[in-house]
All heavy atoms as TSV, in Angstrom:
chain	resi	resn	atom	element	x	y	z
A	1	MET	N	N	20.314	64.340	-37.544
A	1	MET	CA	C	20.609	65.768	-37.273
A	1	MET	C	C	19.702	66.635	-38.168
A	1	MET	O	O	19.840	66.603	-39.353
A	1	MET	CB	C	22.072	65.987	-37.593
A	1	MET	CG	C	22.522	67.348	-37.347
A	1	MET	SD	S	24.312	67.636	-37.390
A	1	MET	CE	C	25.039	66.327	-38.264
A	2	LEU	N	N	18.796	67.390	-37.588
A	2	LEU	CA	C	17.898	68.232	-38.306
A	2	LEU	C	C	18.188	69.654	-38.022
A	2	LEU	O	O	18.563	70.057	-36.953
A	2	LEU	CB	C	16.460	67.872	-37.946
A	2	LEU	CG	C	16.014	66.422	-38.137
A	2	LEU	CD1	C	14.608	66.226	-37.627
A	2	LEU	CD2	C	16.056	66.076	-39.612
A	3	PHE	N	N	17.964	70.495	-39.041
A	3	PHE	CA	C	18.205	71.862	-38.907
A	3	PHE	C	C	16.878	72.635	-39.176
A	3	PHE	O	O	16.134	72.256	-40.046
A	3	PHE	CB	C	19.252	72.384	-39.923
A	3	PHE	CG	C	20.544	71.671	-39.780
A	3	PHE	CD1	C	20.886	70.628	-40.609
A	3	PHE	CD2	C	21.389	72.053	-38.745
A	3	PHE	CE1	C	22.128	70.016	-40.480
A	3	PHE	CE2	C	22.648	71.399	-38.641
A	3	PHE	CZ	C	22.955	70.372	-39.484
A	4	GLN	N	N	16.581	73.628	-38.387
A	4	GLN	CA	C	15.454	74.489	-38.621
A	4	GLN	C	C	15.841	75.646	-39.483
A	4	GLN	O	O	16.550	76.528	-39.059
A	4	GLN	CB	C	14.866	74.971	-37.266
A	4	GLN	CG	C	14.233	73.914	-36.487
A	4	GLN	CD	C	13.001	73.314	-37.160
A	4	GLN	OE1	O	12.267	74.050	-37.828
A	4	GLN	NE2	N	12.827	71.994	-37.001
A	5	VAL	N	N	15.407	75.645	-40.742
A	5	VAL	CA	C	15.680	76.721	-41.677
A	5	VAL	C	C	14.338	77.377	-42.032
A	5	VAL	O	O	13.396	76.642	-42.375
A	5	VAL	CB	C	16.384	76.191	-42.950
A	5	VAL	CG1	C	16.600	77.291	-43.940
A	5	VAL	CG2	C	17.678	75.467	-42.576
A	6	GLY	N	N	14.272	78.648	-41.910
A	6	GLY	CA	C	13.079	79.317	-42.224
A	6	GLY	C	C	12.104	79.567	-41.138
A	6	GLY	O	O	11.386	80.498	-41.088
A	7	GLY	N	N	12.091	78.654	-40.200
A	7	GLY	CA	C	11.244	78.836	-39.018
A	7	GLY	C	C	9.797	78.683	-39.247
A	7	GLY	O	O	8.952	79.130	-38.440
A	8	GLN	N	N	9.329	78.139	-40.302
A	8	GLN	CA	C	7.899	77.996	-40.618
A	8	GLN	C	C	7.393	76.633	-40.119
A	8	GLN	O	O	7.168	75.732	-40.851
A	8	GLN	CB	C	7.680	78.051	-42.137
A	8	GLN	CG	C	8.132	79.356	-42.728
A	8	GLN	CD	C	7.324	80.535	-42.291
A	8	GLN	OE1	O	6.155	80.392	-41.982
A	8	GLN	NE2	N	7.966	81.707	-42.246
A	9	GLY	N	N	7.159	76.515	-38.824
A	9	GLY	CA	C	6.710	75.254	-38.255
A	9	GLY	C	C	7.787	74.408	-37.674
A	9	GLY	O	O	8.937	74.794	-37.665
A	10	THR	N	N	7.376	73.283	-37.131
A	10	THR	CA	C	8.323	72.443	-36.413
A	10	THR	C	C	8.812	71.277	-37.273
A	10	THR	O	O	9.759	70.592	-36.820
A	10	THR	CB	C	7.675	71.887	-35.097
A	10	THR	OG1	O	6.496	71.152	-35.426
A	10	THR	CG2	C	7.331	73.038	-34.174
A	11	ARG	N	N	8.150	70.963	-38.329
A	11	ARG	CA	C	8.571	69.813	-39.144
A	11	ARG	C	C	9.552	70.241	-40.226
A	11	ARG	O	O	9.358	71.252	-40.893
A	11	ARG	CB	C	7.327	69.187	-39.826
A	11	ARG	CG	C	6.393	68.643	-38.772
A	11	ARG	CD	C	5.202	67.982	-39.375
A	11	ARG	NE	N	5.643	66.781	-40.148
A	11	ARG	CZ	C	4.887	66.137	-40.956
A	11	ARG	NH1	N	3.643	66.543	-41.181
A	11	ARG	NH2	N	5.346	65.086	-41.621
A	12	PRO	N	N	10.632	69.474	-40.407
A	12	PRO	CA	C	11.581	69.800	-41.464
A	12	PRO	C	C	11.010	69.552	-42.839
A	12	PRO	O	O	10.140	68.689	-43.055
A	12	PRO	CB	C	12.733	68.915	-41.219
A	12	PRO	CG	C	12.175	67.749	-40.409
A	12	PRO	CD	C	10.991	68.266	-39.690
A	13	THR	N	N	11.473	70.288	-43.822
A	13	THR	CA	C	11.075	70.120	-45.202
A	13	THR	C	C	11.785	68.908	-45.790
A	13	THR	O	O	12.758	68.376	-45.245
A	13	THR	CB	C	11.387	71.408	-46.035
A	13	THR	OG1	O	12.755	71.524	-46.131
A	13	THR	CG2	C	10.731	72.588	-45.446
A	14	PHE	N	N	11.346	68.508	-46.996
A	14	PHE	CA	C	11.979	67.383	-47.688
A	14	PHE	C	C	13.447	67.693	-47.961
A	14	PHE	O	O	14.310	66.846	-47.843
A	14	PHE	CB	C	11.236	67.129	-49.006
A	14	PHE	CG	C	11.954	66.185	-49.878
A	14	PHE	CD1	C	11.978	64.792	-49.640
A	14	PHE	CD2	C	12.708	66.612	-50.981
A	14	PHE	CE1	C	12.617	63.911	-50.423
A	14	PHE	CE2	C	13.347	65.765	-51.798
A	14	PHE	CZ	C	13.329	64.380	-51.528
A	15	PHE	N	N	13.706	68.934	-48.371
A	15	PHE	CA	C	15.090	69.300	-48.743
A	15	PHE	C	C	16.004	69.311	-47.501
A	15	PHE	O	O	17.168	68.974	-47.592
A	15	PHE	CB	C	15.109	70.673	-49.367
A	15	PHE	CG	C	14.315	70.647	-50.680
A	15	PHE	CD1	C	13.079	71.271	-50.786
A	15	PHE	CD2	C	14.797	70.041	-51.785
A	15	PHE	CE1	C	12.360	71.249	-51.964
A	15	PHE	CE2	C	14.127	69.982	-53.002
A	15	PHE	CZ	C	12.853	70.623	-53.085
A	16	GLU	N	N	15.452	69.708	-46.344
A	16	GLU	CA	C	16.262	69.655	-45.115
A	16	GLU	C	C	16.555	68.195	-44.767
A	16	GLU	O	O	17.652	67.862	-44.284
A	16	GLU	CB	C	15.544	70.377	-43.976
A	16	GLU	CG	C	15.472	71.849	-44.173
A	16	GLU	CD	C	14.498	72.489	-43.166
A	16	GLU	OE1	O	13.656	71.834	-42.610
A	16	GLU	OE2	O	14.637	73.744	-42.991
A	17	MET	N	N	15.591	67.298	-44.922
A	17	MET	CA	C	15.795	65.873	-44.637
A	17	MET	C	C	16.864	65.281	-45.563
A	17	MET	O	O	17.713	64.545	-45.183
A	17	MET	CB	C	14.496	65.149	-44.702
A	17	MET	CG	C	13.529	65.485	-43.665
A	17	MET	SD	S	14.006	64.985	-42.043
A	17	MET	CE	C	13.906	63.256	-42.168
A	18	ALA	N	N	16.765	65.656	-46.843
A	18	ALA	CA	C	17.684	65.110	-47.840
A	18	ALA	C	C	19.145	65.619	-47.538
A	18	ALA	O	O	20.103	64.934	-47.655
A	18	ALA	CB	C	17.263	65.512	-49.244
A	19	ALA	N	N	19.202	66.907	-47.163
A	19	ALA	CA	C	20.542	67.504	-46.855
A	19	ALA	C	C	21.125	66.816	-45.573
A	19	ALA	O	O	22.332	66.537	-45.519
A	19	ALA	CB	C	20.422	68.993	-46.656
A	20	ALA	N	N	20.280	66.529	-44.580
A	20	ALA	CA	C	20.756	65.909	-43.356
A	20	ALA	C	C	21.262	64.481	-43.591
A	20	ALA	O	O	22.182	64.019	-42.975
A	20	ALA	CB	C	19.606	65.891	-42.325
A	21	GLN	N	N	20.634	63.835	-44.564
A	21	GLN	CA	C	21.094	62.438	-44.891
A	21	GLN	C	C	22.381	62.442	-45.700
A	21	GLN	O	O	23.191	61.473	-45.603
A	21	GLN	CB	C	20.015	61.704	-45.687
A	21	GLN	CG	C	18.859	61.308	-44.839
A	21	GLN	CD	C	17.791	60.543	-45.661
A	21	GLN	OE1	O	17.805	60.537	-46.882
A	21	GLN	NE2	N	16.852	59.912	-44.993
A	22	GLN	N	N	22.617	63.486	-46.503
A	22	GLN	CA	C	23.820	63.520	-47.307
A	22	GLN	C	C	25.032	64.135	-46.588
A	22	GLN	O	O	26.159	63.999	-46.995
A	22	GLN	CB	C	23.624	64.311	-48.571
A	22	GLN	CG	C	22.620	63.647	-49.499
A	22	GLN	CD	C	22.270	64.469	-50.710
A	22	GLN	OE1	O	22.667	65.651	-50.781
A	22	GLN	NE2	N	21.552	63.944	-51.651
A	23	LEU	N	N	24.741	64.772	-45.441
A	23	LEU	CA	C	25.805	65.461	-44.742
A	23	LEU	C	C	26.968	64.575	-44.262
A	23	LEU	O	O	28.076	64.874	-44.466
A	23	LEU	CB	C	25.244	66.283	-43.541
A	23	LEU	CG	C	26.229	67.078	-42.708
A	23	LEU	CD1	C	26.845	68.154	-43.568
A	23	LEU	CD2	C	25.531	67.625	-41.498
A	24	PRO	N	N	26.677	63.420	-43.573
A	24	PRO	CA	C	27.824	62.573	-43.103
A	24	PRO	C	C	28.726	62.113	-44.230
A	24	PRO	O	O	29.980	62.160	-44.058
A	24	PRO	CB	C	27.110	61.431	-42.438
A	24	PRO	CG	C	25.748	61.927	-42.047
A	24	PRO	CD	C	25.389	62.914	-43.112
A	25	ALA	N	N	28.174	61.714	-45.355
A	25	ALA	CA	C	29.042	61.237	-46.466
A	25	ALA	C	C	29.919	62.393	-46.962
A	25	ALA	O	O	31.092	62.190	-47.277
A	25	ALA	CB	C	28.139	60.655	-47.558
A	26	SER	N	N	29.340	63.538	-47.071
A	26	SER	CA	C	30.080	64.708	-47.591
A	26	SER	C	C	31.196	65.117	-46.606
A	26	SER	O	O	32.282	65.446	-47.018
A	26	SER	CB	C	29.180	65.882	-47.857
A	26	SER	OG	O	28.206	65.554	-48.790
A	27	LEU	N	N	30.872	65.084	-45.327
A	27	LEU	CA	C	31.831	65.449	-44.329
A	27	LEU	C	C	32.965	64.444	-44.246
A	27	LEU	O	O	34.145	64.810	-44.049
A	27	LEU	CB	C	31.194	65.567	-42.953
A	27	LEU	CG	C	30.397	66.820	-42.678
A	27	LEU	CD1	C	29.742	66.771	-41.332
A	27	LEU	CD2	C	31.273	68.020	-42.806
A	28	ARG	N	N	32.673	63.178	-44.401
A	28	ARG	CA	C	33.761	62.139	-44.421
A	28	ARG	C	C	34.689	62.383	-45.499
A	28	ARG	O	O	35.922	62.320	-45.410
A	28	ARG	CB	C	33.145	60.719	-44.524
A	28	ARG	CG	C	34.237	59.659	-44.449
A	28	ARG	CD	C	33.624	58.258	-44.573
A	28	ARG	NE	N	32.958	57.851	-43.408
A	28	ARG	CZ	C	33.584	57.303	-42.308
A	28	ARG	NH1	N	34.847	57.125	-42.366
A	28	ARG	NH2	N	32.911	57.005	-41.250
A	29	GLY	N	N	34.212	62.668	-46.740
A	29	GLY	CA	C	35.085	62.925	-47.923
A	29	GLY	C	C	35.886	64.175	-47.663
A	29	GLY	O	O	37.084	64.242	-47.994
A	30	ALA	N	N	35.275	65.227	-47.118
A	30	ALA	CA	C	35.994	66.464	-46.884
A	30	ALA	C	C	37.064	66.313	-45.852
A	30	ALA	O	O	38.231	66.812	-45.946
A	30	ALA	CB	C	35.014	67.583	-46.441
A	31	LEU	N	N	36.791	65.570	-44.806
A	31	LEU	CA	C	37.807	65.300	-43.778
A	31	LEU	C	C	38.946	64.453	-44.276
A	31	LEU	O	O	40.135	64.800	-43.995
A	31	LEU	CB	C	37.076	64.590	-42.541
A	31	LEU	CG	C	38.010	64.305	-41.366
A	31	LEU	CD1	C	38.489	65.601	-40.709
A	31	LEU	CD2	C	37.343	63.412	-40.386
A	32	THR	N	N	38.641	63.422	-45.016
A	32	THR	CA	C	39.723	62.635	-45.608
A	32	THR	C	C	40.612	63.406	-46.509
A	32	THR	O	O	41.839	63.346	-46.426
A	32	THR	CB	C	39.103	61.443	-46.351
A	32	THR	OG1	O	38.275	60.683	-45.495
A	32	THR	CG2	C	40.167	60.541	-46.957
A	33	TYR	N	N	40.027	64.236	-47.381
A	33	TYR	CA	C	40.800	65.047	-48.310
A	33	TYR	C	C	41.636	66.065	-47.522
A	33	TYR	O	O	42.828	66.273	-47.854
A	33	TYR	CB	C	39.910	65.737	-49.296
A	33	TYR	CG	C	40.630	66.612	-50.257
A	33	TYR	CD1	C	41.308	66.064	-51.347
A	33	TYR	CD2	C	40.648	68.024	-50.095
A	33	TYR	CE1	C	41.962	66.863	-52.240
A	33	TYR	CE2	C	41.346	68.827	-50.987
A	33	TYR	CZ	C	42.019	68.202	-52.041
A	33	TYR	OH	O	42.692	69.016	-52.943
A	34	SER	N	N	41.054	66.700	-46.568
A	34	SER	CA	C	41.798	67.721	-45.774
A	34	SER	C	C	42.981	67.158	-45.009
A	34	SER	O	O	44.081	67.705	-45.020
A	34	SER	CB	C	40.870	68.396	-44.767
A	34	SER	OG	O	39.814	69.015	-45.479
A	35	ILE	N	N	42.783	65.986	-44.418
A	35	ILE	CA	C	43.832	65.381	-43.642
A	35	ILE	C	C	44.929	64.899	-44.642
A	35	ILE	O	O	46.106	65.002	-44.374
A	35	ILE	CB	C	43.395	64.181	-42.824
A	35	ILE	CG1	C	42.482	64.768	-41.683
A	35	ILE	CG2	C	44.481	63.377	-42.281
A	35	ILE	CD1	C	41.799	63.628	-40.872
A	36	GLY	N	N	44.505	64.399	-45.841
A	36	GLY	CA	C	45.502	63.988	-46.884
A	36	GLY	C	C	46.334	65.149	-47.377
A	36	GLY	O	O	47.561	64.999	-47.495
A	37	VAL	N	N	45.734	66.303	-47.592
A	37	VAL	CA	C	46.501	67.458	-48.012
A	37	VAL	C	C	47.470	67.900	-46.960
A	37	VAL	O	O	48.615	68.255	-47.220
A	37	VAL	CB	C	45.556	68.573	-48.493
A	37	VAL	CG1	C	46.318	69.879	-48.665
A	37	VAL	CG2	C	44.809	68.189	-49.685
A	38	LEU	N	N	46.955	67.962	-45.736
A	38	LEU	CA	C	47.841	68.371	-44.592
A	38	LEU	C	C	49.002	67.382	-44.393
A	38	LEU	O	O	50.143	67.790	-44.072
A	38	LEU	CB	C	47.037	68.499	-43.285
A	38	LEU	CG	C	46.113	69.697	-43.257
A	38	LEU	CD1	C	45.283	69.637	-41.959
A	38	LEU	CD2	C	46.905	71.005	-43.282
A	39	ALA	N	N	48.732	66.120	-44.655
A	39	ALA	CA	C	49.753	65.064	-44.477
A	39	ALA	C	C	50.853	65.234	-45.559
A	39	ALA	O	O	52.008	64.833	-45.283
A	39	ALA	CB	C	49.132	63.661	-44.515
A	40	LEU	N	N	50.480	65.731	-46.725
A	40	LEU	CA	C	51.545	65.958	-47.736
A	40	LEU	C	C	52.483	67.086	-47.306
A	40	LEU	O	O	53.622	67.033	-47.633
A	40	LEU	CB	C	50.852	66.344	-49.067
A	40	LEU	CG	C	50.133	65.222	-49.815
A	40	LEU	CD1	C	49.410	65.788	-51.010
A	40	LEU	CD2	C	51.087	64.130	-50.230
A	41	ARG	N	N	51.954	68.011	-46.598
A	41	ARG	CA	C	52.818	69.170	-46.153
A	41	ARG	C	C	53.532	68.888	-44.844
A	41	ARG	O	O	54.554	69.424	-44.637
A	41	ARG	CB	C	51.939	70.380	-45.990
A	41	ARG	CG	C	51.362	70.851	-47.321
A	41	ARG	CD	C	50.498	72.057	-47.190
A	41	ARG	NE	N	49.924	72.414	-48.474
A	41	ARG	CZ	C	49.157	73.459	-48.616
A	41	ARG	NH1	N	48.879	74.221	-47.651
A	41	ARG	NH2	N	48.682	73.661	-49.855
A	42	ARG	N	N	52.941	68.093	-44.033
A	42	ARG	CA	C	53.549	67.713	-42.756
A	42	ARG	C	C	53.515	66.162	-42.581
A	42	ARG	O	O	52.498	65.652	-42.256
A	42	ARG	CB	C	52.770	68.370	-41.599
A	42	ARG	CG	C	52.893	69.879	-41.741
A	42	ARG	CD	C	52.330	70.617	-40.569
A	42	ARG	NE	N	52.657	72.011	-40.608
A	42	ARG	CZ	C	52.114	72.922	-41.439
A	42	ARG	NH1	N	51.290	72.506	-42.358
A	42	ARG	NH2	N	52.450	74.185	-41.376
A	43	PRO	N	N	54.668	65.583	-42.890
A	43	PRO	CA	C	54.753	64.097	-42.919
A	43	PRO	C	C	54.303	63.412	-41.634
A	43	PRO	O	O	53.834	62.276	-41.642
A	43	PRO	CB	C	56.201	63.758	-43.197
A	43	PRO	CG	C	56.703	65.026	-43.849
A	43	PRO	CD	C	55.917	66.185	-43.236
A	44	PHE	N	N	54.426	64.032	-40.482
A	44	PHE	CA	C	54.050	63.373	-39.216
A	44	PHE	C	C	52.548	63.091	-39.129
A	44	PHE	O	O	52.054	62.368	-38.329
A	44	PHE	CB	C	54.550	64.123	-38.015
A	44	PHE	CG	C	53.887	65.467	-37.775
A	44	PHE	CD1	C	52.723	65.642	-37.045
A	44	PHE	CD2	C	54.484	66.599	-38.333
A	44	PHE	CE1	C	52.134	66.845	-36.861
A	44	PHE	CE2	C	53.893	67.814	-38.148
A	44	PHE	CZ	C	52.732	67.945	-37.428
A	45	LEU	N	N	51.786	63.777	-39.992
A	45	LEU	CA	C	50.358	63.612	-39.984
A	45	LEU	C	C	49.864	62.353	-40.750
A	45	LEU	O	O	48.707	62.030	-40.782
A	45	LEU	CB	C	49.619	64.861	-40.584
A	45	LEU	CG	C	49.649	66.089	-39.710
A	45	LEU	CD1	C	49.058	67.231	-40.472
A	45	LEU	CD2	C	48.936	65.849	-38.426
A	46	HIS	N	N	50.812	61.631	-41.322
A	46	HIS	CA	C	50.432	60.348	-42.041
A	46	HIS	C	C	49.873	59.353	-41.014
A	46	HIS	O	O	49.010	58.564	-41.396
A	46	HIS	CB	C	51.611	59.792	-42.750
A	46	HIS	CG	C	51.873	60.377	-44.065
A	46	HIS	ND1	N	51.068	60.214	-45.195
A	46	HIS	CD2	C	52.847	61.267	-44.472
A	46	HIS	CE1	C	51.527	60.884	-46.199
A	46	HIS	NE2	N	52.608	61.551	-45.793
A	47	LYS	N	N	50.260	59.451	-39.762
A	47	LYS	CA	C	49.767	58.538	-38.750
A	47	LYS	C	C	48.290	58.861	-38.461
A	47	LYS	O	O	47.511	58.007	-38.065
A	47	LYS	CB	C	50.560	58.613	-37.471
A	47	LYS	CG	C	51.932	58.025	-37.675
A	47	LYS	CD	C	52.738	58.086	-36.350
A	47	LYS	CE	C	54.120	57.511	-36.600
A	47	LYS	NZ	N	54.922	57.522	-35.372
A	48	VAL	N	N	47.857	60.146	-38.658
A	48	VAL	CA	C	46.507	60.525	-38.451
A	48	VAL	C	C	45.605	59.841	-39.419
A	48	VAL	O	O	44.446	59.478	-39.096
A	48	VAL	CB	C	46.392	62.067	-38.521
A	48	VAL	CG1	C	44.932	62.506	-38.476
A	48	VAL	CG2	C	47.182	62.767	-37.452
A	49	LEU	N	N	46.091	59.590	-40.638
A	49	LEU	CA	C	45.236	58.937	-41.674
A	49	LEU	C	C	44.906	57.486	-41.224
A	49	LEU	O	O	43.862	56.973	-41.684
A	49	LEU	CB	C	45.988	58.896	-42.999
A	49	LEU	CG	C	46.067	60.267	-43.705
A	49	LEU	CD1	C	46.945	60.151	-44.960
A	49	LEU	CD2	C	44.683	60.714	-44.102
A	50	ASP	N	N	45.734	56.866	-40.377
A	50	ASP	CA	C	45.386	55.584	-39.885
A	50	ASP	C	C	44.181	55.563	-38.964
A	50	ASP	O	O	43.482	54.568	-38.808
A	50	ASP	CB	C	46.552	54.951	-39.117
A	50	ASP	CG	C	47.792	54.710	-40.085
A	50	ASP	OD1	O	47.567	54.580	-41.251
A	50	ASP	OD2	O	48.920	54.631	-39.537
A	51	TYR	N	N	43.862	56.721	-38.375
A	51	TYR	CA	C	42.779	56.812	-37.448
A	51	TYR	C	C	41.685	57.725	-38.017
A	51	TYR	O	O	41.019	58.480	-37.294
A	51	TYR	CB	C	43.319	57.431	-36.086
A	51	TYR	CG	C	44.334	56.530	-35.457
A	51	TYR	CD1	C	45.648	56.883	-35.453
A	51	TYR	CD2	C	43.944	55.372	-34.822
A	51	TYR	CE1	C	46.608	56.062	-34.881
A	51	TYR	CE2	C	44.881	54.525	-34.242
A	51	TYR	CZ	C	46.203	54.907	-34.263
A	51	TYR	OH	O	47.148	54.128	-33.687
A	52	GLU	N	N	41.517	57.694	-39.331
A	52	GLU	CA	C	40.535	58.457	-39.978
A	52	GLU	C	C	39.096	58.248	-39.456
A	52	GLU	O	O	38.396	59.227	-39.251
A	52	GLU	CB	C	40.590	58.172	-41.474
A	52	GLU	CG	C	39.563	58.827	-42.287
A	52	GLU	CD	C	39.593	58.324	-43.709
A	52	GLU	OE1	O	40.666	57.858	-44.181
A	52	GLU	OE2	O	38.537	58.311	-44.349
A	53	ASP	N	N	38.733	57.018	-39.262
A	53	ASP	CA	C	37.378	56.724	-38.740
A	53	ASP	C	C	37.118	57.299	-37.356
A	53	ASP	O	O	36.035	57.815	-37.066
A	53	ASP	CB	C	37.134	55.229	-38.698
A	53	ASP	CG	C	37.126	54.577	-40.095
A	53	ASP	OD1	O	36.784	55.276	-41.055
A	53	ASP	OD2	O	37.486	53.396	-40.230
A	54	GLU	N	N	38.099	57.275	-36.511
A	54	GLU	CA	C	37.960	57.778	-35.156
A	54	GLU	C	C	37.820	59.325	-35.252
A	54	GLU	O	O	37.026	59.903	-34.469
A	54	GLU	CB	C	39.164	57.438	-34.283
A	54	GLU	CG	C	39.160	55.972	-33.867
A	54	GLU	CD	C	39.656	55.021	-34.921
A	54	GLU	OE1	O	40.162	55.477	-36.045
A	54	GLU	OE2	O	39.616	53.807	-34.701
A	55	PHE	N	N	38.577	59.960	-36.106
A	55	PHE	CA	C	38.408	61.440	-36.226
A	55	PHE	C	C	37.076	61.824	-36.788
A	55	PHE	O	O	36.458	62.817	-36.345
A	55	PHE	CB	C	39.542	62.013	-37.096
A	55	PHE	CG	C	40.836	62.203	-36.354
A	55	PHE	CD1	C	41.912	61.380	-36.603
A	55	PHE	CD2	C	40.955	63.211	-35.451
A	55	PHE	CE1	C	43.071	61.516	-35.944
A	55	PHE	CE2	C	42.173	63.377	-34.769
A	55	PHE	CZ	C	43.200	62.538	-34.983
A	56	PHE	N	N	36.551	60.999	-37.687
A	56	PHE	CA	C	35.232	61.237	-38.256
A	56	PHE	C	C	34.179	61.085	-37.174
A	56	PHE	O	O	33.221	61.917	-37.058
A	56	PHE	CB	C	34.961	60.372	-39.439
A	56	PHE	CG	C	33.581	60.575	-40.019
A	56	PHE	CD1	C	33.303	61.756	-40.689
A	56	PHE	CD2	C	32.610	59.617	-39.838
A	56	PHE	CE1	C	32.006	61.963	-41.198
A	56	PHE	CE2	C	31.377	59.849	-40.326
A	56	PHE	CZ	C	31.053	60.985	-41.066
A	57	ALA	N	N	34.280	60.026	-36.374
A	57	ALA	CA	C	33.314	59.786	-35.285
A	57	ALA	C	C	33.369	60.960	-34.284
A	57	ALA	O	O	32.294	61.404	-33.791
A	57	ALA	CB	C	33.616	58.479	-34.573
A	58	LEU	N	N	34.526	61.468	-33.968
A	58	LEU	CA	C	34.682	62.576	-33.079
A	58	LEU	C	C	34.048	63.882	-33.699
A	58	LEU	O	O	33.330	64.593	-32.984
A	58	LEU	CB	C	36.147	62.829	-32.773
A	58	LEU	CG	C	36.451	64.003	-31.830
A	58	LEU	CD1	C	35.909	63.712	-30.417
A	58	LEU	CD2	C	37.943	64.250	-31.760
A	59	LEU	N	N	34.271	64.089	-34.937
A	59	LEU	CA	C	33.635	65.229	-35.625
A	59	LEU	C	C	32.118	65.123	-35.599
A	59	LEU	O	O	31.413	66.113	-35.283
A	59	LEU	CB	C	34.136	65.358	-37.049
A	59	LEU	CG	C	33.509	66.459	-37.923
A	59	LEU	CD1	C	33.885	67.814	-37.416
A	59	LEU	CD2	C	33.890	66.283	-39.387
A	60	MET	N	N	31.569	63.972	-35.864
A	60	MET	CA	C	30.131	63.801	-35.857
A	60	MET	C	C	29.612	63.936	-34.428
A	60	MET	O	O	28.477	64.491	-34.253
A	60	MET	CB	C	29.739	62.429	-36.440
A	60	MET	CG	C	29.953	62.334	-37.902
A	60	MET	SD	S	29.106	63.590	-38.876
A	60	MET	CE	C	27.413	63.254	-38.563
A	61	LEU	N	N	30.306	63.467	-33.443
A	61	LEU	CA	C	29.894	63.681	-32.034
A	61	LEU	C	C	29.782	65.146	-31.659
A	61	LEU	O	O	28.757	65.563	-31.108
A	61	LEU	CB	C	30.900	62.959	-31.107
A	61	LEU	CG	C	30.609	63.195	-29.590
A	61	LEU	CD1	C	29.395	62.390	-29.183
A	61	LEU	CD2	C	31.814	62.801	-28.788
A	62	VAL	N	N	30.729	65.903	-32.077
A	62	VAL	CA	C	30.777	67.349	-31.802
A	62	VAL	C	C	29.557	68.031	-32.491
A	62	VAL	O	O	28.864	68.819	-31.921
A	62	VAL	CB	C	32.087	68.012	-32.250
A	62	VAL	CG1	C	31.982	69.501	-32.216
A	62	VAL	CG2	C	33.208	67.507	-31.294
A	63	LEU	N	N	29.391	67.685	-33.814
A	63	LEU	CA	C	28.292	68.338	-34.560
A	63	LEU	C	C	26.958	67.953	-34.039
A	63	LEU	O	O	26.021	68.790	-33.916
A	63	LEU	CB	C	28.420	67.959	-36.036
A	63	LEU	CG	C	29.548	68.554	-36.806
A	63	LEU	CD1	C	29.630	68.005	-38.180
A	63	LEU	CD2	C	29.407	70.051	-36.820
A	64	GLU	N	N	26.727	66.691	-33.730
A	64	GLU	CA	C	25.416	66.223	-33.213
A	64	GLU	C	C	25.189	66.794	-31.808
A	64	GLU	O	O	24.036	67.135	-31.502
A	64	GLU	CB	C	25.304	64.699	-33.259
A	64	GLU	CG	C	25.218	64.227	-34.687
A	64	GLU	CD	C	25.132	62.703	-34.781
A	64	GLU	OE1	O	25.207	62.036	-33.704
A	64	GLU	OE2	O	25.010	62.240	-35.881
A	65	THR	N	N	26.167	66.856	-30.978
A	65	THR	CA	C	26.023	67.431	-29.674
A	65	THR	C	C	25.611	68.927	-29.741
A	65	THR	O	O	24.712	69.369	-29.049
A	65	THR	CB	C	27.274	67.265	-28.805
A	65	THR	OG1	O	27.616	65.895	-28.753
A	65	THR	CG2	C	27.111	67.871	-27.419
A	66	HIS	N	N	26.315	69.638	-30.652
A	66	HIS	CA	C	25.932	71.032	-30.826
A	66	HIS	C	C	24.509	71.160	-31.343
A	66	HIS	O	O	23.733	72.051	-30.913
A	66	HIS	CB	C	26.879	71.635	-31.820
A	66	HIS	CG	C	26.556	73.060	-32.230
A	66	HIS	ND1	N	26.653	74.121	-31.323
A	66	HIS	CD2	C	26.075	73.572	-33.363
A	66	HIS	CE1	C	26.280	75.212	-31.895
A	66	HIS	NE2	N	25.862	74.897	-33.175
A	67	SER	N	N	24.139	70.329	-32.291
A	67	SER	CA	C	22.804	70.371	-32.871
A	67	SER	C	C	21.747	70.102	-31.785
A	67	SER	O	O	20.699	70.759	-31.713
A	67	SER	CB	C	22.640	69.362	-33.975
A	67	SER	OG	O	21.335	69.369	-34.501
A	68	LEU	N	N	21.973	69.086	-30.949
A	68	LEU	CA	C	21.008	68.775	-29.873
A	68	LEU	C	C	20.914	69.900	-28.863
A	68	LEU	O	O	19.823	70.185	-28.334
A	68	LEU	CB	C	21.409	67.481	-29.179
A	68	LEU	CG	C	21.135	66.207	-30.009
A	68	LEU	CD1	C	21.755	65.024	-29.288
A	68	LEU	CD2	C	19.689	66.044	-30.208
A	69	ARG	N	N	21.986	70.557	-28.530
A	69	ARG	CA	C	22.010	71.623	-27.537
A	69	ARG	C	C	21.276	72.861	-28.070
A	69	ARG	O	O	20.614	73.569	-27.345
A	69	ARG	CB	C	23.406	71.991	-27.179
A	69	ARG	CG	C	23.977	71.015	-26.186
A	69	ARG	CD	C	25.353	71.481	-25.683
A	69	ARG	NE	N	25.889	70.478	-24.807
A	69	ARG	CZ	C	27.110	70.497	-24.340
A	69	ARG	NH1	N	27.880	71.487	-24.688
A	69	ARG	NH2	N	27.533	69.561	-23.530
A	70	THR	N	N	21.420	73.142	-29.370
A	70	THR	CA	C	20.859	74.378	-29.905
A	70	THR	C	C	19.408	74.225	-30.383
A	70	THR	O	O	18.663	75.153	-30.325
A	70	THR	CB	C	21.735	74.905	-31.111
A	70	THR	OG1	O	21.783	73.887	-32.102
A	70	THR	CG2	C	23.100	75.290	-30.653
A	71	THR	N	N	19.024	73.014	-30.812
A	71	THR	CA	C	17.675	72.854	-31.308
A	71	THR	C	C	16.766	72.053	-30.336
A	71	THR	O	O	15.603	71.971	-30.519
A	71	THR	CB	C	17.656	72.154	-32.637
A	71	THR	OG1	O	18.269	70.833	-32.538
A	71	THR	CG2	C	18.389	72.926	-33.716
A	72	GLY	N	N	17.367	71.454	-29.293
A	72	GLY	CA	C	16.548	70.708	-28.330
A	72	GLY	C	C	16.183	69.382	-28.848
A	72	GLY	O	O	15.330	68.738	-28.556
């Protein structure tokens, strides 16, 4: 998943490539933490934690589809 920041050419910079590689790990941690906090407030969400990997895959599918549609 590459992002065009700055618009100076078609090749991504080193920093954009590094950020794109770190994004999935950061999103997985943020999603796990968010679901955990919500599960503390609403006990029926504890079952959602069992399907954490599936929710992460769905989130990545949505983000990558959006990226492909907007950047080509």
